[in-house]
C-alpha positions as CSV (number, residue, x, y, z in Angstrom):
1,M,-16.6,-1.1,23.0
2,T,-14.7,-0.6,19.8
3,K,-15.1,-2.7,16.7
4,A,-12.0,-4.7,15.7
5,K,-10.4,-3.6,12.4
6,A,-10.3,-6.1,9.6
7,C,-7.2,-7.9,8.5
8,P,-5.9,-6.2,5.4
9,V,-5.1,-9.6,3.8
10,C,-8.2,-11.7,4.4
11,G,-10.7,-9.4,6.1
12,K,-11.1,-11.3,9.3
13,P,-11.0,-9.3,12.6
14,A,-7.5,-8.4,13.6
15,R,-6.0,-10.0,16.7
16,E,-4.0,-8.0,19.2
17,E,-0.9,-10.3,19.0
18,A,-0.7,-10.0,15.2
19,R,-2.1,-6.5,14.7
20,P,-3.0,-5.2,12.1
21,F,-3.4,-8.8,10.8
22,C,-5.4,-11.7,12.1
23,S,-2.5,-14.2,12.2
24,A,1.2,-14.7,11.6
25,R,0.2,-16.3,8.2
26,C,-1.5,-13.2,7.0
27,R,1.5,-11.1,8.2
28,A,3.8,-13.4,6.2
29,V,1.6,-13.1,3.1
30,D,1.7,-9.3,3.3
31,L,5.5,-9.4,3.7
32,G,5.8,-11.7,0.6
33,R,3.7,-9.2,-1.4
34,W,6.0,-6.4,-0.5
35,L,9.2,-8.4,-1.2
36,G,7.7,-9.7,-4.5
37,E,6.9,-6.2,-5.6
38,G,3.1,-6.9,-5.4
39,Y,2.8,-3.6,-3.7
40,A,4.4,-0.3,-4.7
41,I,4.4,3.2,-3.3
42,P,3.8,5.7,-6.1
43,G,6.5,8.2,-6.8
44,D,8.3,10.1,-9.6
45,P,9.5,8.0,-12.5
46,V,13.2,7.1,-12.3
47,A,15.3,8.3,-15.3
48,E,17.1,5.6,-17.1
49,E,20.9,5.8,-17.2
50,E,22.7,5.9,-20.5
51,P,24.9,2.7,-21.1
52,G,28.5,3.2,-20.0
53,R,27.7,6.2,-17.7
54,P,27.7,5.8,-13.9
């Protein structure tokens, strides 16, 4: 028997129908964090453009 992984939002056991989350609510919270820039994937810094240049 395998142990259920924890929901990345609240830590409760994940449910099969909402995997890797425990519920639709936690899935929506996670999406909101991505859309609100609460999460970010590290990368190279973006060079700022000079005004008036495309």
